[in-house]
N, C-alpha and C positions, 0 to 999 in steps of 0.2 A: 468189721465184717457185716454188721447189721445194715450198713448203708448199701452194700453190694446186693443184699437180699431185697431191699426196697426198690432198687433200680431194676432188678430182674423181674419183680412183680409188676412194675409200671410199664414194662415193655411187653407188647402182645406176642402171642406165639407166632403170628404171621410175620412180625418184624424179625423175630429170632430166626425163623425158617428162611426168610429172604436174605438176612445177613449171612447166614451160613452158605446159602447158594452163591452169593456174591464172593464170599471168601474162597470157596472151592473153585470158583471160576477164575480167580486171580492167583491161584495156588502155583507156586514155583516148584520146579523139580527138586526133590530132596527136602522139601519142607515137611516138618513133622505135624502130626495131628494137633498137638498142643499149640504150635505156632498158628495153625489155621483157626483154632478156637479163639486164640487171642485176637487175631485179625477180625473174626466175626464179632467179638465183644466190642472192639473199636467201632466197627460199622454200626452195631446196635446203638452205641452211645451217640454216634453221629446222626443216626435217624431220629433218636429221641430228642436230641438238641434241635434238629430241624423242625420237628413237630412242635416243640415248645416255642420256637421263634414264630412259626406260622400261627399258633394260637394267640401269641402276644400281638401279632399284626392284626389278626381278626378282631381281638378285643379293642385295639386302638381304633380300627376302622368303625366298629360298632359304636364306640364312644363318640367319635367325630360325627357319625350319622345322627346319633341321638341329640348331640348338641346343636347340630344344624336344624333338626326338626323343632327343638325347643326354641331356638332363635326365630325360626320362621313363625311359629305359633305366637311368640311374644310380639313380633312385628305386626302380625295380623290383629292381635288384641289391641295394640297401641293404635293401629289405624282405625279400628272400630271405635275406640275411645275418642279419637280426634273427630270422627264423623259425628258421634253423639254430641260432643261438645259444640260442634259447628251447628247442629240442628237446634240447640237450645237458643242461641241468640236470634236465629232466623224466625223461630216461632214467637219469641217474645217481641220481635220487631213487628210482626203482623198484629199481635195483640195491641201494641202501642198505636199503630195506625188505625186499628178499629176503634180504639178509645178516642182518638183524636176526631175521627169522623163522627162518632156518636156525640161527642161534646159540642162540635159545631152544629150538628143537627138540633141538639137540645137548645143551644143558644139562639138559633134561627127560629125555632118553635116558640121560645120565650118572647122574642121580639115581635113575632106575628100575633101572638095571643094577648100581648099587653097593650 
């Protein structure tokens, strides 16, 4: 019986009222109040199950959205890393050429002065 109480507490009063309204709308002639209440309880359970499914779908969609965002950030970070690695050899190549030119200029100056 404790389980029935927790279900009743987890269903909002609006859902209970809506379930009773639907149950009364589908009421058959000769149907007792107890039968109508049982139908309303079934409708409440259906609504609660539907809400649980929708929450699960929303969580899954949110999780997928977060994973996509993380993957996008990771790809951007890797692209930055590749650009930085590419910049290293280019600048060291310039340094090498500058040292080559300076060494030739120094060699030419040595030949002219001696």
